[in-house]
C-alpha positions as CSV (number, residue, x, y, z in Angstrom):
1,M,11.8,43.2,6.8
2,K,13.3,42.0,3.5
3,L,16.3,40.6,4.6
4,A,14.1,38.0,7.0
5,S,11.5,37.4,4.0
6,A,14.8,36.3,1.7
7,F,15.7,33.9,5.2
8,L,12.2,32.7,5.7
9,R,11.5,31.6,1.8
10,T,14.6,29.2,2.8
11,I,12.5,27.4,6.0
12,K,11.1,24.6,5.2
13,P,7.9,24.1,7.6
14,S,8.6,22.0,10.3
15,H,6.7,19.6,13.3
16,R,6.3,22.0,15.4
17,S,4.6,24.8,12.7
18,L,2.0,21.9,13.0
19,K,1.4,21.2,16.8
20,S,2.6,24.8,17.7
21,H,-0.6,27.9,18.8
22,H,0.4,30.9,17.4
23,N,1.5,33.4,19.9
24,P,-1.0,36.8,20.2
25,Y,2.2,38.7,20.8
26,L,4.4,37.5,18.0
27,S,4.3,38.5,14.3
28,L,3.7,35.9,11.4
29,E,7.0,35.9,11.0
30,E,8.4,36.4,14.3
31,F,6.1,33.1,15.1
32,T,8.1,31.1,11.9
33,I,11.5,32.2,13.4
34,S,10.3,31.4,16.6
35,N,9.3,27.0,15.2
36,E,12.4,26.9,13.7
37,V,14.7,27.8,16.7
38,L,12.4,25.6,18.6
39,S,13.2,22.8,16.4
40,I,17.1,23.2,16.6
41,V,16.9,23.0,19.9
42,D,14.9,20.2,20.0
43,T,17.3,18.0,17.4
44,V,20.7,19.3,17.8
45,N,22.9,19.1,19.9
46,P,24.8,21.2,20.7
47,M,22.3,24.0,19.8
48,E,24.9,26.5,19.5
49,L,26.4,26.7,16.6
50,A,23.5,25.7,14.4
51,L,21.7,28.5,16.1
52,E,24.4,31.3,15.1
53,P,22.8,32.2,11.7
54,L,19.2,33.1,12.7
55,V,20.9,35.6,15.5
56,P,20.2,38.8,13.1
57,F,16.5,37.5,13.2
58,L,15.7,36.6,16.8
59,S,14.3,39.9,19.6
60,P,13.4,39.4,23.0
61,E,10.0,38.3,22.4
62,I,10.9,35.5,20.2
63,V,13.7,34.5,22.8
64,T,10.9,34.6,25.5
65,S,8.6,32.9,23.4
66,V,10.9,30.0,22.9
67,V,11.8,29.6,25.9
68,R,8.2,29.6,26.9
69,E,7.2,26.7,24.8
70,Q,10.2,24.5,25.1
71,S,8.7,21.3,27.2
72,N,12.3,20.2,27.9
73,P,13.6,22.8,31.3
74,L,17.2,21.7,30.5
75,L,17.1,23.0,26.7
76,G,15.2,25.8,27.7
77,F,17.9,27.1,29.8
78,R,20.8,26.6,27.4
79,F,18.8,28.1,25.0
80,F,18.5,30.8,27.5
81,I,22.3,30.9,28.5
82,W,23.1,31.2,24.7
83,A,20.7,34.1,23.9
84,M,22.1,35.9,27.0
85,Q,25.5,36.4,25.0
86,R,23.6,39.5,23.3
87,R,22.5,42.4,25.2
88,R,19.8,43.2,22.6
89,L,17.5,40.2,23.5
90,R,17.5,40.6,27.3
91,S,14.1,42.0,28.5
92,W,12.3,42.2,31.9
93,A,9.7,39.3,30.5
94,L,12.3,37.0,29.9
95,D,13.9,37.7,33.4
96,N,10.4,36.8,35.0
97,L,9.9,33.8,32.8
98,L,13.5,32.6,34.4
99,F,12.3,33.0,38.1
100,E,9.4,31.0,37.1
101,M,11.4,28.1,35.8
102,L,13.7,27.9,38.3
103,G,11.2,28.1,40.9
104,R,9.4,24.5,39.9
105,E,11.1,21.3,41.0
106,N,14.7,21.0,40.4
107,G,14.9,24.1,38.4
108,F,18.3,25.3,40.2
109,D,19.5,21.7,39.7
110,L,18.7,22.1,35.5
111,Y,19.9,25.5,35.7
112,W,23.3,24.3,37.2
113,E,23.6,21.1,34.8
114,A,22.6,23.6,31.4
115,V,25.5,26.2,32.3
116,G,27.7,22.7,33.2
117,E,27.2,21.8,29.8
118,M,27.7,25.4,27.6
119,K,30.9,25.5,29.5
120,K,32.2,21.6,28.5
121,N,30.4,22.5,25.3
122,G,33.3,26.0,24.8
123,V,30.1,28.7,24.8
124,P,30.8,32.0,27.0
125,I,28.8,32.4,29.8
126,A,27.8,35.8,30.5
127,P,28.1,38.1,33.5
128,N,24.2,38.0,33.2
129,V,23.3,34.1,33.7
130,F,24.7,34.3,37.0
131,T,23.2,37.5,38.1
132,L,19.8,36.4,37.3
133,L,20.4,33.3,39.4
134,I,22.1,35.3,42.3
135,S,18.5,37.3,42.4
136,A,16.5,34.0,42.2
137,Y,18.4,32.5,45.1
138,A,17.9,35.7,46.8
139,R,14.1,35.8,45.6
140,V,13.4,32.3,47.4
141,G,15.4,33.0,50.5
142,L,18.7,31.3,49.7
143,A,21.2,33.8,50.2
144,E,23.7,31.5,51.0
145,K,23.2,30.1,47.7
146,A,23.2,33.2,45.9
147,V,26.8,33.8,47.4
148,E,27.8,30.5,46.5
149,S,26.8,31.3,42.6
150,F,28.6,34.8,42.7
151,G,32.1,32.7,44.1
152,K,31.6,30.4,41.3
153,M,31.6,32.5,38.4
154,K,35.4,32.6,38.0
155,D,35.4,28.3,37.5
156,F,33.1,29.2,34.6
157,D,35.6,32.1,33.3
158,C,32.9,34.4,34.1
159,E,33.9,38.1,34.8
160,P,31.1,39.9,37.2
161,D,29.7,42.9,35.4
162,V,28.4,46.3,37.4
163,F,24.9,44.3,37.7
164,T,26.3,41.4,39.1
165,Y,28.7,43.5,41.7
166,N,25.1,45.1,42.6
167,R,23.1,42.6,43.1
168,I,25.4,40.9,45.7
169,L,26.1,44.3,47.3
170,L,22.3,44.4,47.9
171,L,22.2,40.9,49.0
172,S,25.3,41.5,51.4
173,F,23.9,44.8,52.8
174,R,20.7,43.2,53.2
175,K,21.5,40.2,54.9
176,E,23.4,43.0,57.3
177,V,27.2,41.5,56.5
178,L,28.5,45.2,56.1
179,L,32.0,43.7,56.3
180,L,31.4,41.4,53.3
181,A,29.6,44.0,51.2
182,L,33.5,46.5,51.7
183,A,35.2,43.4,50.8
184,V,33.1,42.8,47.2
185,Y,33.2,46.7,46.5
186,N,36.9,46.5,46.8
187,Q,37.2,43.6,44.4
188,M,35.1,45.4,42.3
189,L,37.3,48.4,42.2
190,K,40.0,46.4,42.0
191,A,39.1,44.3,39.0
192,N,38.4,47.9,37.0
193,C,34.5,47.4,36.8
194,Q,33.7,50.8,37.4
195,P,30.5,51.3,39.5
196,N,27.3,53.0,38.6
197,R,24.6,55.2,40.2
198,V,23.0,52.4,41.5
199,T,25.9,50.6,42.8
200,F,26.7,53.5,45.1
201,S,22.8,54.2,46.0
202,I,23.4,50.8,47.4
203,M,26.5,51.5,49.0
204,I,25.4,55.0,50.5
205,D,22.0,53.4,51.9
206,G,23.9,50.0,53.6
207,M,26.3,53.2,55.3
208,C,23.7,55.2,56.5
209,K,21.9,52.4,57.4
210,N,24.8,50.7,59.5
211,G,25.5,54.2,61.1
212,R,28.4,54.6,58.8
213,T,27.2,58.1,57.3
214,Q,30.1,60.0,57.1
215,D,31.4,56.9,55.0
216,A,28.3,57.3,53.3
217,L,29.1,60.9,52.5
218,R,32.9,59.9,50.9
219,L,31.0,57.6,49.0
220,F,29.0,60.7,47.7
221,D,31.8,62.9,46.9
222,E,33.4,60.1,45.2
223,M,30.2,59.1,42.8
224,T,30.1,63.2,42.1
225,E,34.0,63.1,41.2
226,R,33.0,60.2,38.8
227,G,30.8,62.1,36.5
228,I,27.8,60.5,38.1
229,N,24.8,63.0,39.0
230,P,22.8,61.8,42.2
231,N,19.7,60.9,41.3
232,R,16.1,62.1,44.0
233,F,16.7,58.0,44.9
234,T,20.5,59.2,46.8
235,Y,19.9,62.2,47.6
236,T,16.8,60.9,49.7
237,I,18.5,58.5,51.0
238,I,21.7,61.0,52.0
239,V,19.3,63.1,53.7
240,S,17.6,60.2,55.5
241,G,20.9,58.9,56.7
242,L,22.1,62.4,58.1
243,C,19.0,63.2,59.8
244,Q,19.0,59.2,61.5
245,A,22.9,60.1,62.6
246,K,21.2,63.6,64.1
247,R,22.7,65.7,61.5
248,A,19.4,67.6,60.7
249,D,21.1,71.3,59.6
250,D,23.5,69.2,57.3
251,A,20.6,67.5,55.9
252,F,18.5,70.2,55.3
253,R,21.4,71.8,53.3
254,L,21.8,68.6,51.2
255,F,18.0,68.9,50.9
256,V,18.1,73.1,49.2
257,K,20.9,71.5,47.3
258,M,19.0,68.9,45.9
259,K,16.3,71.2,44.5
260,E,18.8,73.8,43.1
261,T,19.8,70.7,41.3
262,G,16.8,70.1,39.9
263,C,16.1,67.0,41.7
264,S,12.6,67.3,43.0
265,P,12.3,66.3,46.3
266,D,9.6,63.7,47.0
267,V,7.3,62.6,49.9
268,V,9.7,60.3,51.5
269,A,12.5,63.1,51.2
270,Y,10.1,66.0,52.7
271,N,9.0,63.2,55.6
272,A,13.0,62.6,56.3
273,L,13.7,65.8,57.3
274,L,11.0,66.4,58.8
275,N,11.4,63.3,61.2
276,G,15.0,64.5,61.1
277,F,13.9,67.9,63.5
278,C,11.1,66.2,65.2
279,K,13.8,63.3,66.7
280,L,16.2,66.0,68.0
281,G,13.5,68.1,69.3
282,R,13.7,70.9,67.5
283,M,10.0,71.1,67.1
284,D,9.4,74.8,66.0
285,E,11.4,74.5,63.7
286,A,9.7,71.5,62.2
287,V,6.9,73.2,62.1
288,A,8.1,76.2,60.3
289,L,9.6,73.7,57.7
290,L,6.5,72.1,57.5
291,K,4.9,75.6,56.3
292,S,7.7,76.2,53.5
293,F,7.2,72.5,52.2
294,K,3.4,73.1,52.1
295,E,4.4,75.8,49.4
296,D,6.3,73.2,47.5
297,G,2.7,71.3,47.4
298,F,3.9,68.8,50.2
299,E,0.8,67.7,52.0
300,L,1.1,66.4,55.5
301,N,0.5,62.1,55.0
302,L,0.3,59.8,58.0
303,N,3.8,59.6,58.1
304,G,4.0,63.4,58.2
305,Y,1.4,63.1,61.1
306,S,3.4,60.4,63.2
307,C,6.8,62.5,63.4
308,L,5.0,65.3,64.3
309,I,3.3,64.0,67.0
310,D,6.0,61.6,68.4
311,G,8.7,65.2,68.1
312,L,5.9,66.7,70.4
313,F,5.4,63.9,72.7
314,K,9.2,63.5,73.1
315,S,9.4,67.0,74.0
316,G,6.8,67.5,76.6
317,R,4.8,68.9,74.8
318,Y,1.3,66.8,75.2
319,E,-1.3,69.4,74.1
320,E,-0.4,69.9,71.0
321,A,0.4,66.6,70.4
322,N,-3.2,65.6,71.6
323,K,-4.3,68.5,68.8
324,W,-2.4,67.1,66.0
325,Y,-4.0,63.7,66.6
326,R,-7.2,65.6,67.2
327,K,-6.4,67.1,63.7
328,M,-5.9,64.0,62.1
329,L,-9.6,62.6,63.0
330,E,-11.1,65.9,62.0
331,D,-9.4,66.0,58.2
332,K,-10.6,62.1,58.6
333,V,-6.8,60.5,58.2
334,K,-7.5,56.6,58.3
335,L,-5.1,56.0,60.9
336,D,-3.0,53.0,61.0
337,V,-1.0,50.8,63.9
338,V,2.0,53.2,63.8
339,V,0.2,55.9,64.4
340,Y,-1.7,54.8,67.4
341,T,1.8,53.0,68.6
342,V,2.9,56.9,68.6
343,M,-0.1,57.8,71.0
344,I,0.4,55.2,73.4
345,R,4.0,55.5,73.8
346,G,3.5,59.4,74.1
347,L,0.7,58.9,77.1
348,S,2.7,55.9,78.5
349,E,6.2,58.0,78.7
350,A,4.0,60.6,80.3
351,G,2.9,58.6,82.9
352,K,-0.6,58.9,81.3
353,V,-0.7,54.6,81.5
354,N,-4.6,54.9,81.6
355,D,-5.6,57.0,78.8
356,A,-2.9,54.8,76.9
357,M,-4.7,51.8,77.4
358,Q,-8.3,53.6,76.3
359,L,-6.1,54.3,73.1
360,L,-5.6,50.8,73.2
361,T,-9.3,49.9,73.5
362,E,-10.1,52.6,70.5
363,M,-7.5,50.8,68.0
364,T,-8.9,47.5,68.6
365,Q,-12.8,48.7,68.1
366,R,-11.3,50.4,64.9
367,G,-10.3,46.9,63.6
368,L,-6.5,47.3,64.3
369,V,-4.9,44.3,65.6
370,P,-1.9,45.8,68.1
371,D,1.4,44.8,67.6
372,T,4.5,44.1,69.2
373,Y,5.7,47.7,69.7
374,C,2.0,48.6,71.1
375,Y,2.0,46.5,73.6
376,N,6.3,47.0,74.7
377,A,5.2,50.8,75.0
378,L,2.3,49.9,77.5
379,I,4.8,47.8,79.4
380,K,7.3,50.4,79.7
381,G,4.9,52.7,80.6
382,F,3.7,50.2,83.5
383,C,7.4,50.0,84.6
384,D,8.5,53.7,84.4
385,I,5.8,53.9,86.8
386,G,7.0,51.4,88.9
387,L,4.1,49.3,88.3
388,L,5.8,46.0,87.6
389,D,3.1,43.8,88.8
390,N,0.9,45.4,86.3
391,A,3.6,45.0,83.5
392,R,4.1,41.4,84.2
393,S,0.1,40.8,83.8
394,L,0.4,42.5,80.5
395,Q,3.4,40.7,78.7
396,L,1.7,37.0,80.5
397,E,-1.7,38.1,79.2
398,I,-0.8,38.2,76.1
399,S,2.0,36.1,75.7
400,K,0.2,33.9,73.4
401,L,0.1,36.1,70.6
402,D,2.0,35.3,67.7
403,G,5.7,36.9,67.9
404,F,5.0,38.3,71.6
405,P,6.7,38.5,73.5
406,N,10.1,39.7,71.9
407,A,13.6,40.2,72.8
408,C,12.3,44.2,73.7
409,T,9.6,42.9,76.2
410,Y,11.9,40.9,78.1
411,T,14.5,43.9,78.0
412,I,12.1,46.8,79.1
413,L,10.6,44.3,82.3
414,I,14.4,43.3,83.2
415,C,14.9,47.2,83.2
416,G,12.3,48.0,85.4
417,M,13.1,45.2,87.8
418,C,16.7,46.3,87.8
419,R,15.5,50.0,88.9
420,K,13.9,48.7,91.4
421,G,16.6,46.4,92.3
422,L,14.9,43.8,92.2
423,V,17.5,41.9,89.7
424,G,16.9,38.6,91.4
425,E,13.6,38.7,89.7
426,A,15.3,39.9,86.6
427,E,17.5,37.6,86.2
428,Q,14.6,34.8,86.0
429,I,13.0,36.8,83.3
430,F,16.6,36.7,81.7
431,N,16.4,32.5,82.1
432,E,12.9,32.5,81.2
433,M,13.2,34.2,78.0
434,E,15.9,31.8,76.6
435,K,13.9,28.6,77.8
436,L,11.2,30.3,75.3
437,G,13.3,30.6,72.4
438,C,14.0,34.1,72.8
439,F,17.0,34.7,72.2
440,P,18.9,38.0,74.4
441,S,19.9,41.1,72.2
442,V,22.7,43.1,73.2
443,I,20.6,46.0,75.1
444,T,19.3,42.9,77.3
445,F,22.4,41.4,78.1
446,N,23.9,45.2,78.6
447,S,20.6,45.9,81.2
448,L,21.1,43.0,83.4
449,I,24.9,44.0,83.7
450,D,24.2,47.1,84.8
451,G,21.8,45.6,87.2
452,L,24.5,43.5,88.4
453,C,27.1,46.0,89.2
454,K,24.6,48.7,91.1
455,A,24.1,45.0,93.1
456,G,27.6,44.6,94.0
457,D,27.6,41.1,92.1
458,L,30.4,41.9,89.6
459,E,31.3,38.3,89.2
460,K,28.0,37.5,87.7
461,A,28.4,40.5,85.5
462,R,31.5,39.3,84.5
463,L,30.1,35.6,83.7
464,L,27.3,36.9,81.9
465,L,29.6,39.4,79.9
466,Y,31.2,35.8,78.4
467,K,28.3,33.9,78.0
468,M,27.1,37.2,75.4
469,E,30.5,36.6,73.8
470,I,30.4,33.0,73.2
471,G,26.7,32.9,72.5
472,R,25.2,29.9,71.1
473,N,28.6,28.6,68.8
474,P,31.0,28.6,71.5
475,S,33.4,26.7,69.0
476,L,33.6,29.2,66.0
477,F,34.4,32.0,69.0
478,L,37.3,29.4,69.9
479,R,38.4,28.8,66.3
480,L,38.7,32.5,65.2
481,S,40.4,33.2,68.0
482,Q,42.9,31.0,67.9
483,G,46.1,30.6,65.3
484,S,48.3,33.1,63.3
485,N,45.5,34.8,61.5
486,R,44.0,35.0,64.5
487,V,40.9,37.0,65.0
488,L,40.1,39.3,67.8
489,S,38.6,42.7,66.3
490,S,37.0,44.6,64.0
491,S,39.5,45.7,61.7
492,S,41.3,41.7,62.1
493,L,37.8,40.4,61.2
494,Q,37.7,43.0,58.5
495,D,41.1,41.9,57.0
496,M,40.2,37.9,56.9
497,V,37.0,38.7,54.9
498,Q,38.8,40.7,52.2
499,R,41.6,37.8,52.3
500,L,38.7,35.3,51.6
501,C,36.6,37.0,49.3
502,E,40.6,37.4,47.4
503,S,41.2,34.4,47.4
504,G,38.1,33.3,45.5
505,R,36.7,32.0,48.9
506,I,33.7,34.6,49.3
507,L,31.3,31.9,51.0
508,K,33.6,30.9,53.3
509,A,33.8,34.8,54.4
510,Y,29.8,34.7,54.2
511,R,28.9,31.6,56.4
512,I,31.8,33.1,58.9
513,L,30.0,36.6,58.8
514,M,26.8,34.4,59.2
515,Q,27.5,32.1,61.9
516,L,29.0,34.8,63.8
517,A,25.6,37.1,63.7
518,D,23.7,34.0,64.6
519,S,25.9,32.6,67.3
520,G,25.4,35.4,69.7
521,N,25.6,39.5,70.7
522,V,28.8,41.3,70.7
523,P,29.5,43.2,73.4
524,D,29.6,47.0,72.5
525,I,31.1,49.5,74.4
526,F,28.2,50.6,76.1
527,T,28.8,47.1,77.8
528,Y,32.3,47.9,79.0
529,N,31.5,50.9,80.4
530,I,28.8,49.5,82.1
531,L,31.7,47.0,84.0
532,I,34.1,48.8,84.3
533,H,31.7,51.6,86.2
534,G,30.8,48.7,88.7
535,F,34.0,47.4,89.4
536,C,35.2,51.0,89.9
537,K,32.1,52.0,92.2
538,A,33.2,48.7,94.3
539,G,37.5,49.9,94.6
540,N,38.0,47.4,92.3
541,I,40.4,49.3,89.9
542,N,42.5,46.8,88.9
543,G,40.0,44.6,87.1
544,A,38.1,47.6,85.5
545,L,41.8,48.7,84.0
546,K,41.8,44.3,82.7
547,L,38.2,45.6,81.2
548,F,39.8,48.6,79.6
549,E,43.0,46.4,78.2
550,E,40.9,43.7,76.9
551,L,38.0,45.9,75.1
552,H,40.8,46.9,72.8
553,L,41.5,44.0,72.3
554,K,38.2,43.4,71.3
555,G,38.5,45.6,68.6
556,L,36.4,48.7,70.9
557,S,37.2,51.6,70.5
558,P,36.8,53.7,73.8
559,D,34.5,56.5,74.2
560,A,34.6,60.0,76.4
561,I,32.4,57.5,79.3
562,T,34.7,54.8,79.1
563,Y,37.8,57.3,79.5
564,G,35.8,59.5,82.9
565,T,34.8,56.3,84.6
566,L,37.8,54.9,84.6
567,I,39.8,58.7,85.2
568,T,37.3,58.8,88.0
569,G,38.3,55.4,89.7
570,L,41.9,56.1,89.7
571,L,41.6,59.4,91.1
572,R,39.2,57.6,93.8
573,V,41.6,55.3,95.1
574,G,44.7,57.9,94.6
575,R,46.1,56.7,91.9
576,E,46.6,60.5,90.4
577,D,49.7,59.1,88.2
578,D,47.7,56.4,86.8
579,A,44.5,59.0,86.4
580,F,46.3,61.7,84.2
581,R,47.8,58.8,81.9
582,I,44.9,57.2,81.0
583,F,43.8,61.2,80.1
584,D,46.9,61.8,78.0
585,Q,46.0,58.8,75.9
586,M,42.5,60.3,75.8
587,T,43.7,62.5,73.9
588,E,47.0,61.3,71.9
589,H,43.8,58.8,70.5
590,G,41.6,61.3,69.3
591,C,38.8,61.5,72.3
592,T,37.8,64.7,73.3
593,P,37.4,64.8,77.5
594,S,34.4,66.2,78.4
595,P,34.1,68.5,80.6
596,Q,32.8,66.4,83.2
597,V,36.3,64.7,82.7
598,Y,38.1,67.7,82.9
599,N,36.0,68.7,86.2
600,S,36.9,65.3,88.0
601,L,41.2,66.3,87.2
602,M,40.4,69.6,88.4
603,T,38.5,68.3,91.8
604,W,41.1,66.0,92.5
605,S,44.1,68.9,92.0
606,C,42.1,71.1,94.2
607,R,41.9,68.8,96.7
608,R,45.5,67.7,96.5
609,K,45.6,71.9,97.4
610,K,47.2,72.5,93.5
611,P,44.5,75.0,92.7
612,A,46.7,76.1,89.9
613,L,46.9,72.9,87.9
614,A,43.1,72.9,88.3
615,F,42.8,76.5,86.3
616,S,45.6,75.4,83.8
617,L,43.1,72.4,83.1
618,W,40.2,74.2,82.7
619,L,42.0,76.5,79.9
620,K,43.4,73.6,78.3
621,Y,39.6,72.3,78.1
622,L,38.5,76.1,76.6
623,S,41.1,75.6,74.1
624,S,39.9,72.5,72.4
625,L,36.8,74.6,71.9
626,C,35.6,76.4,68.7
627,G,35.1,79.9,68.8
628,R,37.8,79.7,72.2
629,E,40.8,82.0,70.6
630,D,44.6,81.2,72.0
631,K,45.2,85.0,72.3
632,A,41.6,85.5,74.2
633,I,43.1,82.7,76.7
634,K,47.0,83.5,76.7
635,P,46.4,87.1,79.6
636,I,44.1,84.7,81.7
637,K,46.5,82.6,81.9
638,E,49.3,84.8,82.9
639,H,47.2,86.6,85.1
640,F,46.6,83.6,87.1
641,E,50.2,82.7,87.0
642,K,51.4,85.7,88.5
643,G,48.5,85.5,91.3
644,E,46.2,88.3,89.9
645,V,43.4,85.6,90.4
646,E,40.4,88.4,90.4
647,K,41.7,89.8,86.7
648,A,42.2,86.3,85.6
649,V,38.4,85.1,86.9
650,R,36.7,88.4,85.4
651,G,38.9,87.4,82.0
652,L,37.4,84.3,82.0
653,L,33.7,85.2,82.6
654,E,33.7,88.1,80.5
655,M,34.7,85.7,77.9
656,D,32.4,82.9,78.9
657,F,29.6,85.5,78.8
658,K,30.7,86.9,75.1
659,L,30.3,83.4,74.0
660,N,27.3,82.4,75.5
661,D,29.0,79.7,77.5
662,F,29.0,80.5,80.9
663,R,29.3,77.1,83.4
664,L,29.4,77.6,87.1
665,A,31.3,74.1,87.8
666,P,34.8,75.4,87.0
667,Y,34.5,78.2,89.4
668,T,33.2,76.0,92.0
669,I,36.3,74.1,91.9
670,L,38.6,76.9,92.0
671,L,36.8,78.7,94.9
672,I,36.6,75.7,96.8
673,G,40.4,74.5,95.5
674,L,41.4,78.0,96.9
675,C,39.8,77.9,100.5
676,Q,41.4,74.0,100.4
677,A,45.3,75.5,99.8
678,G,44.2,78.0,102.5
679,R,43.9,81.3,100.1
680,V,40.6,82.3,101.1
681,E,41.6,86.0,100.4
682,E,41.2,84.7,96.7
683,A,38.8,82.3,97.2
684,I,36.4,85.5,98.3
685,K,37.4,87.7,95.6
686,I,35.7,84.9,93.4
687,F,32.4,84.9,95.6
688,D,32.5,88.6,95.1
689,I,33.0,88.3,91.4
690,L,30.7,85.9,90.8
691,E,28.0,87.8,93.1
692,G,28.4,90.7,91.5
693,C,27.7,89.4,87.7
694,K,24.1,87.8,89.8
695,V,26.0,84.6,89.3
696,I,24.4,82.0,92.2
697,V,27.2,80.9,94.3
698,T,26.5,77.2,95.1
699,P,26.2,76.0,99.1
700,P,29.7,74.0,99.3
701,S,31.1,76.8,97.9
702,C,29.8,78.7,100.8
703,V,30.1,76.5,103.6
704,K,34.2,76.0,102.6
705,L,34.3,79.6,102.5
706,I,32.7,79.9,106.1
707,H,34.9,77.4,107.1
708,G,38.1,79.0,105.9
709,L,37.2,82.6,106.6
710,C,36.5,81.5,110.6
711,I,40.0,80.2,110.5
712,D,41.6,83.4,109.1
713,G,39.4,85.1,112.2
714,D,37.6,86.8,109.7
715,L,34.1,86.1,111.4
716,D,32.2,89.2,110.2
717,R,33.2,88.0,106.4
718,A,31.8,84.1,107.6
719,V,28.4,85.7,109.0
720,D,28.1,87.7,105.4
721,I,28.3,84.3,103.6
722,F,26.3,82.7,106.1
723,L,23.6,85.5,105.7
724,Y,23.9,85.0,102.1
725,T,22.9,81.2,102.0
726,L,19.8,82.5,104.2
727,E,18.6,84.9,101.6
728,K,18.9,82.4,99.1
729,G,16.9,80.3,100.8
730,F,20.1,77.2,100.9
731,K,20.1,74.9,104.4
732,L,23.7,74.2,105.5
733,A,24.9,71.1,107.3
734,P,24.3,71.3,111.3
735,R,28.3,71.1,111.4
736,I,29.6,74.0,109.7
737,I,27.0,76.4,111.0
738,N,27.6,74.9,114.8
739,Y,31.2,75.4,114.1
740,L,29.8,79.0,113.2
741,L,28.2,79.5,116.3
742,K,30.9,78.3,118.2
743,C,33.5,80.7,116.9
744,L,31.0,83.6,117.4
745,L,30.1,83.0,121.2
746,H,34.0,82.2,122.3
747,S,34.8,85.8,120.2
748,K,34.6,88.6,122.2
749,G,32.0,91.2,121.3
750,K,30.6,88.7,119.0
751,R,27.9,86.8,121.2
752,I,25.3,89.0,120.4
753,E,25.4,88.4,116.1
754,A,25.1,84.7,117.6
755,F,21.9,85.7,118.9
756,D,21.2,87.4,116.0
757,L,21.9,84.4,113.5
758,I,19.9,82.0,115.8
759,T,16.9,84.3,115.2
760,R,17.5,84.3,111.3
761,M,17.6,80.9,111.2
762,K,14.9,80.3,112.9
763,S,12.5,82.5,110.9
764,Q,14.0,80.8,107.5
765,G,12.7,77.4,108.7
766,Y,15.8,75.8,110.3
767,D,14.8,73.2,113.4
768,L,17.2,74.9,115.9
769,D,16.6,71.6,118.3
770,A,17.4,69.4,115.2
771,Y,20.3,71.6,114.3
772,L,22.4,73.1,117.4
773,N,24.6,70.8,119.1
774,Q,24.9,70.1,123.2
775,T,27.8,72.7,123.7
776,N,26.3,75.2,121.7
777,R,23.0,74.9,123.2
778,S,24.5,75.6,126.6
779,L,26.5,78.4,125.8
780,L,23.6,79.8,123.9
781,N,21.4,79.2,127.1
782,G,23.7,80.8,129.6
783,H,23.8,83.6,127.4
784,F,20.1,84.0,127.3
785,D,20.1,83.8,131.3
786,T,22.5,86.7,131.5
787,L,20.2,89.0,128.8
788,E,17.7,88.6,131.0
789,M,19.6,89.7,133.9
790,E,20.7,92.9,132.0
791,K,17.0,93.7,131.5
792,V,15.6,93.4,134.6
793,S,18.4,95.3,136.9
794,P,18.2,98.7,137.6
795,G,19.9,101.3,135.5
């Protein structure tokens, strides 16, 4: 400290030296320097040049002391901004002091005034000056001001550093404006500002919470490629995100890798992985994981118990759930509202609403206050068992509580009303929630739209879609959808946000995104699926196709349900070519058709007497699956094309059983299709093969076989099929039974078999009076009389 001593000898005592109290955290020398700095700040304008000689002697403690002691906040801010040019003078204590000063009256205005004066005096402004300002605005809930501050940095010739970018990224994700976060991240890369571990952690966490797990994994890979090793926090974010995306196996592999790299998982990571398996209903694996966790020293805590109990309830393992709950009580674990809510929801979903109500009483007796999640679980329980009056009464009873009822409460009631066909009452509840200032969510809209569609009121459902879309700010929606750069999809919105950020208008981008979020609810693919299904069911296929085109314009991607619903609707009205066009479009757009879509097309092909097309469709589906090799499928196809149905079916069954992936539906469709095409002999071969493999053939297949065999005159085999249905306990429709009996009674030598069938039917519980038509009853009565006469005649 020789240099400091020499310098101090040249400093004359000032009025500050006499008035200031000694700071216990400063040495005498530091205290003297602090007073000299205060003297310069008070008396010299501009202060910055005069302060330069003191720079070597300044420390974070001295800077903090000067800012604290300065009675004029404007001068304090100016000194702070000057000091922030030197990284070594920064400290957490100084940051906290600044936050405190900004929170005082006119604090932010004075800070901006100080920044303006510094610019006028030509003093460089460090990025940290704005980083702290952004953080301060965020702390007091002024997110828009924080974004505005970021946008103004260029006006002060200040380039954001990685810490500034991190702060605005964190804010963007917290305000749920994902598109803004993506635009800022791209801006950061274009400015050659290298992301650090915190940047990647913020981005990965934000992507996971927005359901974009694949993007999060790409960022994770990018992070490691840049030579940044993930820490425990980053690993935990990814593990949790994968579990939320129902990718528990991938999460487990990453968890193992985490441990192998020397990153010890904490309780959050253990609970996240446990919860991932519980959410998927893989409870045996979850319990096994818990045992391995204990070997690592992990002790099950309150969150862990909640995950296990919730998973067991959802898996229908109620006794085990109660057992773990009792174990918590035995271990004297202090219960919270979350655990009680899990128990109440589990009991309610199991139909044990009375037990759930008792638990609610126990909860209040323990001094815990039930929240909206707790009450909503009970209300849903009442709705699920059809006790809508009880649900409504409970909602009204607790409506005076703060924050209750919420949008979820109303959605539960609307769903319950719609399930019971009480759509009018559901509409009343919907209107009631709006009047009370409780704004409907996307799920609320979807529930009521679904109820209206099922009630056949498509016009109201369509109007509700538009109301949902325009929301509470129709002018914004109309403004964005007009002009040369109109926004009609999420991709065009993202482009617009990117352009605004690159041109320095980040505040405008933020305001638009926040207005969109506040203006209403954007219809999702579930909304359109409900409407398309409603229009198809009503036979209004053109309306359904219009909705299909509309959802593309809105930037939504149809899923397998959208395509499947539309394909089925087109087939029902006989528009086969359009159905196959949509099917081709589905595969071209990378949407894998579900087995149900293939089944619909196969069934329609069979009705058009095209069983070969149906069979080729199923082989196409199998080719798209993992583990199905083309060399195994090719000979099966060739057998069918040659008319060797038996070989084709046997080959298909052998492949299904080998891969443990047998589905009866395609065999049933093919069997019925062959009957419809008049190829009954081939259909019988499929029946024999299935029966030989101990596969139970469905009643519809048996009906088609009996009908086809009767037409072909093979009554013996038709009777065999009917006896098969009796053996399996099936009860066929009266029409096919009467048709078979009629054929037997009109066929020479088959009448006795008809009597035998009647006897067997009676023994199997058939109500003959209800089943037999008048014609067959008359024929049978005549034959019974003949038989009686033959019995009493001599000889």
